[in-house]
PyMOL Python script that loads the backbone (N, CA, C, O; Angstrom):
from pymol import cmd

cmd.read_pdbstr("""\
ATOM      1  N   MET A   1       5.868  13.852   9.301  1.00  0.00           N
ATOM      2  CA  MET A   1       5.803  14.217   7.907  1.00  0.00           C
ATOM      3  C   MET A   1       4.386  14.012   7.376  1.00  0.00           C
ATOM      4  O   MET A   1       3.911  14.779   6.538  1.00  0.00           O
ATOM      5  N   LEU A   2       3.731  12.991   7.863  1.00  0.00           N
ATOM      6  CA  LEU A   2       2.348  12.780   7.451  1.00  0.00           C
ATOM      7  C   LEU A   2       1.474  13.938   7.931  1.00  0.00           C
ATOM      8  O   LEU A   2       0.505  14.307   7.267  1.00  0.00           O
ATOM      9  N   TYR A   3       1.819  14.504   9.079  1.00  0.00           N
ATOM     10  CA  TYR A   3       1.090  15.662   9.597  1.00  0.00           C
ATOM     11  C   TYR A   3       1.158  16.835   8.616  1.00  0.00           C
ATOM     12  O   TYR A   3       0.147  17.484   8.345  1.00  0.00           O
ATOM     13  N   TYR A   4       2.364  17.104   8.083  1.00  0.00           N
ATOM     14  CA  TYR A   4       2.519  18.209   7.140  1.00  0.00           C
ATOM     15  C   TYR A   4       1.784  17.946   5.834  1.00  0.00           C
ATOM     16  O   TYR A   4       1.250  18.876   5.229  1.00  0.00           O
ATOM     17  N   ALA A   5       1.750  16.706   5.397  1.00  0.00           N
ATOM     18  CA  ALA A   5       0.992  16.365   4.193  1.00  0.00           C
ATOM     19  C   ALA A   5      -0.491  16.651   4.405  1.00  0.00           C
ATOM     20  O   ALA A   5      -1.158  17.188   3.521  1.00  0.00           O
ATOM     21  N   LEU A   6      -0.998  16.294   5.573  1.00  0.00           N
ATOM     22  CA  LEU A   6      -2.411  16.560   5.868  1.00  0.00           C
ATOM     23  C   LEU A   6      -2.686  18.063   5.993  1.00  0.00           C
ATOM     24  O   LEU A   6      -3.743  18.538   5.579  1.00  0.00           O
ATOM     25  N   VAL A   7      -1.735  18.805   6.562  1.00  0.00           N
ATOM     26  CA  VAL A   7      -1.903  20.260   6.677  1.00  0.00           C
ATOM     27  C   VAL A   7      -1.988  20.887   5.289  1.00  0.00           C
ATOM     28  O   VAL A   7      -2.867  21.712   5.037  1.00  0.00           O
ATOM     29  N   PHE A   8      -1.085  20.507   4.386  1.00  0.00           N
ATOM     30  CA  PHE A   8      -1.120  21.059   3.036  1.00  0.00           C
ATOM     31  C   PHE A   8      -2.370  20.615   2.287  1.00  0.00           C
ATOM     32  O   PHE A   8      -2.881  21.361   1.452  1.00  0.00           O
ATOM     33  N   LEU A   9      -2.871  19.418   2.567  1.00  0.00           N
ATOM     34  CA  LEU A   9      -4.102  18.969   1.947  1.00  0.00           C
ATOM     35  C   LEU A   9      -5.278  19.823   2.401  1.00  0.00           C
ATOM     36  O   LEU A   9      -6.121  20.202   1.588  1.00  0.00           O
ATOM     37  N   VAL A  10      -5.340  20.131   3.696  1.00  0.00           N
ATOM     38  CA  VAL A  10      -6.422  20.984   4.212  1.00  0.00           C
ATOM     39  C   VAL A  10      -6.317  22.384   3.621  1.00  0.00           C
ATOM     40  O   VAL A  10      -7.332  22.984   3.267  1.00  0.00           O
ATOM     41  N   ILE A  11      -5.104  22.910   3.512  1.00  0.00           N
ATOM     42  CA  ILE A  11      -4.914  24.228   2.893  1.00  0.00           C
ATOM     43  C   ILE A  11      -5.392  24.211   1.456  1.00  0.00           C
ATOM     44  O   ILE A  11      -6.035  25.156   1.000  1.00  0.00           O
ATOM     45  N   ALA A  12      -5.078  23.127   0.731  1.00  0.00           N
ATOM     46  CA  ALA A  12      -5.507  23.023  -0.667  1.00  0.00           C
ATOM     47  C   ALA A  12      -7.027  22.973  -0.779  1.00  0.00           C
ATOM     48  O   ALA A  12      -7.607  23.592  -1.672  1.00  0.00           O
ATOM     49  N   ILE A  13      -7.665  22.245   0.115  1.00  0.00           N
ATOM     50  CA  ILE A  13      -9.135  22.154   0.071  1.00  0.00           C
ATOM     51  C   ILE A  13      -9.767  23.501   0.368  1.00  0.00           C
ATOM     52  O   ILE A  13     -10.706  23.908  -0.315  1.00  0.00           O
ATOM     53  N   ILE A  14      -9.267  24.196   1.375  1.00  0.00           N
ATOM     54  CA  ILE A  14      -9.816  25.511   1.724  1.00  0.00           C
ATOM     55  C   ILE A  14      -9.569  26.514   0.605  1.00  0.00           C
ATOM     56  O   ILE A  14     -10.465  27.278   0.245  1.00  0.00           O
ATOM     57  N   ALA A  15      -8.352  26.517   0.052  1.00  0.00           N
ATOM     58  CA  ALA A  15      -8.042  27.457  -1.023  1.00  0.00           C
ATOM     59  C   ALA A  15      -8.871  27.148  -2.268  1.00  0.00           C
ATOM     60  O   ALA A  15      -9.303  28.064  -2.968  1.00  0.00           O
ATOM     61  N   GLY A  16      -9.093  25.870  -2.544  1.00  0.00           N
ATOM     62  CA  GLY A  16      -9.923  25.508  -3.690  1.00  0.00           C
ATOM     63  C   GLY A  16     -11.369  25.944  -3.511  1.00  0.00           C
ATOM     64  O   GLY A  16     -12.014  26.389  -4.461  1.00  0.00           O
ATOM     65  N   ALA A  17     -11.873  25.815  -2.287  1.00  0.00           N
ATOM     66  CA  ALA A  17     -13.252  26.224  -2.018  1.00  0.00           C
ATOM     67  C   ALA A  17     -13.420  27.735  -2.129  1.00  0.00           C
ATOM     68  O   ALA A  17     -14.487  28.217  -2.509  1.00  0.00           O
ATOM     69  N   LEU A  18     -12.366  28.483  -1.798  1.00  0.00           N
ATOM     70  CA  LEU A  18     -12.443  29.940  -1.861  1.00  0.00           C
ATOM     71  C   LEU A  18     -12.097  30.489  -3.245  1.00  0.00           C
ATOM     72  O   LEU A  18     -12.242  31.687  -3.489  1.00  0.00           O
ATOM     73  N   GLY A  19     -11.645  29.630  -4.144  1.00  0.00           N
ATOM     74  CA  GLY A  19     -11.398  30.064  -5.511  1.00  0.00           C
ATOM     75  C   GLY A  19      -9.967  30.449  -5.809  1.00  0.00           C
ATOM     76  O   GLY A  19      -9.705  31.050  -6.851  1.00  0.00           O
ATOM     77  N   PHE A  20      -9.042  30.130  -4.944  1.00  0.00           N
ATOM     78  CA  PHE A  20      -7.638  30.432  -5.202  1.00  0.00           C
ATOM     79  C   PHE A  20      -7.010  29.212  -5.875  1.00  0.00           C
ATOM     80  O   PHE A  20      -6.444  28.347  -5.207  1.00  0.00           O
ATOM     81  N   GLY A  21      -7.114  29.154  -7.193  1.00  0.00           N
ATOM     82  CA  GLY A  21      -6.678  27.978  -7.937  1.00  0.00           C
ATOM     83  C   GLY A  21      -5.197  27.711  -7.857  1.00  0.00           C
ATOM     84  O   GLY A  21      -4.788  26.560  -7.697  1.00  0.00           O
ATOM     85  N   GLY A  22      -4.375  28.746  -7.965  1.00  0.00           N
ATOM     86  CA  GLY A  22      -2.930  28.547  -7.930  1.00  0.00           C
ATOM     87  C   GLY A  22      -2.438  28.053  -6.589  1.00  0.00           C
ATOM     88  O   GLY A  22      -1.596  27.158  -6.518  1.00  0.00           O
ATOM     89  N   VAL A  23      -2.960  28.630  -5.532  1.00  0.00           N
ATOM     90  CA  VAL A  23      -2.567  28.216  -4.178  1.00  0.00           C
ATOM     91  C   VAL A  23      -3.042  26.795  -3.913  1.00  0.00           C
ATOM     92  O   VAL A  23      -2.320  25.999  -3.312  1.00  0.00           O
ATOM     93  N   ALA A  24      -4.244  26.476  -4.354  1.00  0.00           N
ATOM     94  CA  ALA A  24      -4.782  25.132  -4.144  1.00  0.00           C
ATOM     95  C   ALA A  24      -3.956  24.095  -4.892  1.00  0.00           C
ATOM     96  O   ALA A  24      -3.675  23.024  -4.354  1.00  0.00           O
ATOM     97  N   GLY A  25      -3.569  24.395  -6.109  1.00  0.00           N
ATOM     98  CA  GLY A  25      -2.767  23.459  -6.887  1.00  0.00           C
ATOM     99  C   GLY A  25      -1.393  23.238  -6.280  1.00  0.00           C
ATOM    100  O   GLY A  25      -0.906  22.109  -6.220  1.00  0.00           O
ATOM    101  N   ALA A  26      -0.773  24.315  -5.832  1.00  0.00           N
ATOM    102  CA  ALA A  26       0.557  24.200  -5.220  1.00  0.00           C
ATOM    103  C   ALA A  26       0.489  23.424  -3.909  1.00  0.00           C
ATOM    104  O   ALA A  26       1.339  22.574  -3.645  1.00  0.00           O
ATOM    105  N   SER A  27      -0.504  23.709  -3.097  1.00  0.00           N
ATOM    106  CA  SER A  27      -0.647  23.006  -1.822  1.00  0.00           C
ATOM    107  C   SER A  27      -0.961  21.525  -2.033  1.00  0.00           C
ATOM    108  O   SER A  27      -0.459  20.673  -1.301  1.00  0.00           O
ATOM    109  N   ALA A  28      -1.778  21.224  -3.017  1.00  0.00           N
ATOM    110  CA  ALA A  28      -2.091  19.822  -3.299  1.00  0.00           C
ATOM    111  C   ALA A  28      -0.854  19.091  -3.803  1.00  0.00           C
ATOM    112  O   ALA A  28      -0.639  17.929  -3.455  1.00  0.00           O
ATOM    113  N   GLY A  29      -0.045  19.748  -4.609  1.00  0.00           N
ATOM    114  CA  GLY A  29       1.186  19.140  -5.090  1.00  0.00           C
ATOM    115  C   GLY A  29       2.166  18.864  -3.963  1.00  0.00           C
ATOM    116  O   GLY A  29       2.785  17.800  -3.925  1.00  0.00           O
ATOM    117  N   ILE A  30       2.312  19.803  -3.050  1.00  0.00           N
ATOM    118  CA  ILE A  30       3.202  19.608  -1.900  1.00  0.00           C
ATOM    119  C   ILE A  30       2.682  18.486  -1.011  1.00  0.00           C
ATOM    120  O   ILE A  30       3.460  17.658  -0.539  1.00  0.00           O
ATOM    121  N   ALA A  31       1.372  18.453  -0.780  1.00  0.00           N
ATOM    122  CA  ALA A  31       0.781  17.398   0.048  1.00  0.00           C
ATOM    123  C   ALA A  31       1.012  16.033  -0.580  1.00  0.00           C
ATOM    124  O   ALA A  31       1.334  15.074   0.121  1.00  0.00           O
ATOM    125  N   GLN A  32       0.850  15.937  -1.889  1.00  0.00           N
ATOM    126  CA  GLN A  32       1.059  14.667  -2.575  1.00  0.00           C
ATOM    127  C   GLN A  32       2.517  14.234  -2.489  1.00  0.00           C
ATOM    128  O   GLN A  32       2.799  13.060  -2.247  1.00  0.00           O
ATOM    129  N   LEU A  33       3.435  15.158  -2.683  1.00  0.00           N
ATOM    130  CA  LEU A  33       4.854  14.847  -2.596  1.00  0.00           C
ATOM    131  C   LEU A  33       5.233  14.366  -1.201  1.00  0.00           C
ATOM    132  O   LEU A  33       5.934  13.363  -1.064  1.00  0.00           O
ATOM    133  N   LEU A  34       4.782  15.062  -0.168  1.00  0.00           N
ATOM    134  CA  LEU A  34       5.094  14.671   1.200  1.00  0.00           C
ATOM    135  C   LEU A  34       4.484  13.320   1.549  1.00  0.00           C
ATOM    136  O   LEU A  34       5.090  12.537   2.280  1.00  0.00           O
ATOM    137  N   PHE A  35       3.304  13.043   1.039  1.00  0.00           N
ATOM    138  CA  PHE A  35       2.672  11.757   1.310  1.00  0.00           C
ATOM    139  C   PHE A  35       3.470  10.615   0.703  1.00  0.00           C
ATOM    140  O   PHE A  35       3.658   9.583   1.347  1.00  0.00           O
ATOM    141  N   TYR A  36       3.942  10.784  -0.530  1.00  0.00           N
ATOM    142  CA  TYR A  36       4.729   9.728  -1.169  1.00  0.00           C
ATOM    143  C   TYR A  36       6.086   9.553  -0.493  1.00  0.00           C
ATOM    144  O   TYR A  36       6.585   8.433  -0.393  1.00  0.00           O
ATOM    145  N   VAL A  37       6.681  10.637  -0.035  1.00  0.00           N
ATOM    146  CA  VAL A  37       7.939  10.528   0.715  1.00  0.00           C
ATOM    147  C   VAL A  37       7.695   9.769   2.011  1.00  0.00           C
ATOM    148  O   VAL A  37       8.501   8.922   2.396  1.00  0.00           O
ATOM    149  N   PHE A  38       6.588  10.067   2.686  1.00  0.00           N
ATOM    150  CA  PHE A  38       6.236   9.357   3.908  1.00  0.00           C
ATOM    151  C   PHE A  38       6.056   7.867   3.633  1.00  0.00           C
ATOM    152  O   PHE A  38       6.559   7.040   4.394  1.00  0.00           O
ATOM    153  N   LEU A  39       5.352   7.507   2.564  1.00  0.00           N
ATOM    154  CA  LEU A  39       5.150   6.095   2.250  1.00  0.00           C
ATOM    155  C   LEU A  39       6.470   5.396   1.936  1.00  0.00           C
ATOM    156  O   LEU A  39       6.670   4.242   2.317  1.00  0.00           O
ATOM    157  N   GLY A  40       7.361   6.088   1.248  1.00  0.00           N
ATOM    158  CA  GLY A  40       8.672   5.515   0.951  1.00  0.00           C
ATOM    159  C   GLY A  40       9.478   5.269   2.210  1.00  0.00           C
ATOM    160  O   GLY A  40      10.089   4.210   2.358  1.00  0.00           O
ATOM    161  N   LEU A  41       9.488   6.227   3.115  1.00  0.00           N
ATOM    162  CA  LEU A  41      10.220   6.053   4.366  1.00  0.00           C
ATOM    163  C   LEU A  41       9.597   4.965   5.232  1.00  0.00           C
ATOM    164  O   LEU A  41      10.313   4.240   5.923  1.00  0.00           O
ATOM    165  N   LEU A  42       8.285   4.845   5.202  1.00  0.00           N
ATOM    166  CA  LEU A  42       7.613   3.779   5.937  1.00  0.00           C
ATOM    167  C   LEU A  42       8.021   2.412   5.391  1.00  0.00           C
ATOM    168  O   LEU A  42       8.321   1.498   6.158  1.00  0.00           O
ATOM    169  N   ALA A  43       8.031   2.276   4.070  1.00  0.00           N
ATOM    170  CA  ALA A  43       8.415   0.995   3.473  1.00  0.00           C
ATOM    171  C   ALA A  43       9.861   0.645   3.802  1.00  0.00           C
ATOM    172  O   ALA A  43      10.166  -0.509   4.106  1.00  0.00           O
ATOM    173  N   ILE A  44      10.749   1.624   3.745  1.00  0.00           N
ATOM    174  CA  ILE A  44      12.159   1.382   4.059  1.00  0.00           C
ATOM    175  C   ILE A  44      12.319   0.966   5.515  1.00  0.00           C
ATOM    176  O   ILE A  44      13.073   0.041   5.819  1.00  0.00           O
ATOM    177  N   SER A  45      11.619   1.638   6.410  1.00  0.00           N
ATOM    178  CA  SER A  45      11.751   1.283   7.828  1.00  0.00           C
ATOM    179  C   SER A  45      11.169  -0.102   8.116  1.00  0.00           C
ATOM    180  O   SER A  45      11.699  -0.821   8.963  1.00  0.00           O
ATOM    181  N   LEU A  46      10.103  -0.484   7.438  1.00  0.00           N
ATOM    182  CA  LEU A  46       9.539  -1.820   7.619  1.00  0.00           C
ATOM    183  C   LEU A  46      10.499  -2.890   7.104  1.00  0.00           C
ATOM    184  O   LEU A  46      10.657  -3.932   7.741  1.00  0.00           O
ATOM    185  N   ILE A  47      11.132  -2.651   5.975  1.00  0.00           N
ATOM    186  CA  ILE A  47      12.083  -3.610   5.423  1.00  0.00           C
ATOM    187  C   ILE A  47      13.273  -3.773   6.341  1.00  0.00           C
ATOM    188  O   ILE A  47      13.690  -4.898   6.619  1.00  0.00           O
ATOM    189  N   PHE A  48      13.833  -2.662   6.821  1.00  0.00           N
ATOM    190  CA  PHE A  48      14.973  -2.748   7.738  1.00  0.00           C
ATOM    191  C   PHE A  48      14.572  -3.408   9.058  1.00  0.00           C
ATOM    192  O   PHE A  48      15.382  -4.107   9.668  1.00  0.00           O
ATOM    193  N   GLY A  49      13.349  -3.196   9.498  1.00  0.00           N
ATOM    194  CA  GLY A  49      12.868  -3.844  10.705  1.00  0.00           C
ATOM    195  C   GLY A  49      12.776  -5.355  10.552  1.00  0.00           C
ATOM    196  O   GLY A  49      13.064  -6.093  11.494  1.00  0.00           O
ATOM    197  N   LEU A  50      12.381  -5.818   9.383  1.00  0.00           N
ATOM    198  CA  LEU A  50      12.313  -7.257   9.127  1.00  0.00           C
ATOM    199  C   LEU A  50      13.703  -7.876   9.091  1.00  0.00           C
ATOM    200  O   LEU A  50      13.904  -8.978   9.600  1.00  0.00           O
ATOM    201  N   PHE A  51      14.666  -7.174   8.492  1.00  0.00           N
ATOM    202  CA  PHE A  51      16.024  -7.701   8.417  1.00  0.00           C
ATOM    203  C   PHE A  51      16.709  -7.684   9.783  1.00  0.00           C
ATOM    204  O   PHE A  51      17.547  -8.538  10.071  1.00  0.00           O
ATOM    205  N   ARG A  52      16.355  -6.726  10.611  1.00  0.00           N
ATOM    206  CA  ARG A  52      16.983  -6.619  11.926  1.00  0.00           C
ATOM    207  C   ARG A  52      16.541  -7.787  12.816  1.00  0.00           C
ATOM    208  O   ARG A  52      17.332  -8.270  13.627  1.00  0.00           O
ATOM    209  N   ARG A  53      15.296  -8.245  12.679  1.00  0.00           N
ATOM    210  CA  ARG A  53      14.792  -9.343  13.489  1.00  0.00           C
ATOM    211  C   ARG A  53      15.400 -10.687  13.060  1.00  0.00           C
ATOM    212  O   ARG A  53      15.615 -11.569  13.892  1.00  0.00           O
ATOM    213  N   ALA A  54      15.671 -10.832  11.779  1.00  0.00           N
ATOM    214  CA  ALA A  54      16.163 -12.119  11.267  1.00  0.00           C
ATOM    215  C   ALA A  54      17.612 -12.372  11.601  1.00  0.00           C
ATOM    216  O   ALA A  54      18.158 -13.413  11.234  1.00  0.00           O
TER     217      ALA A  54
END
""", "prot")
cmd.dss("prot")
cmd.show_as("cartoon", "prot")
cmd.util.cbc("prot")
cmd.orient("prot")
């Protein structure tokens, strides 16, 4: 999932450099959403990992 966030971030940077504002904004929004979902899943897996060891 982090891979897809980075892909959308690269698309947003390229689209922004070429002047496609709408595409850049949408891609940046998707990248941000995927990144936060990834961080949430990482935190949940770390918490469950700590409880499993105890």
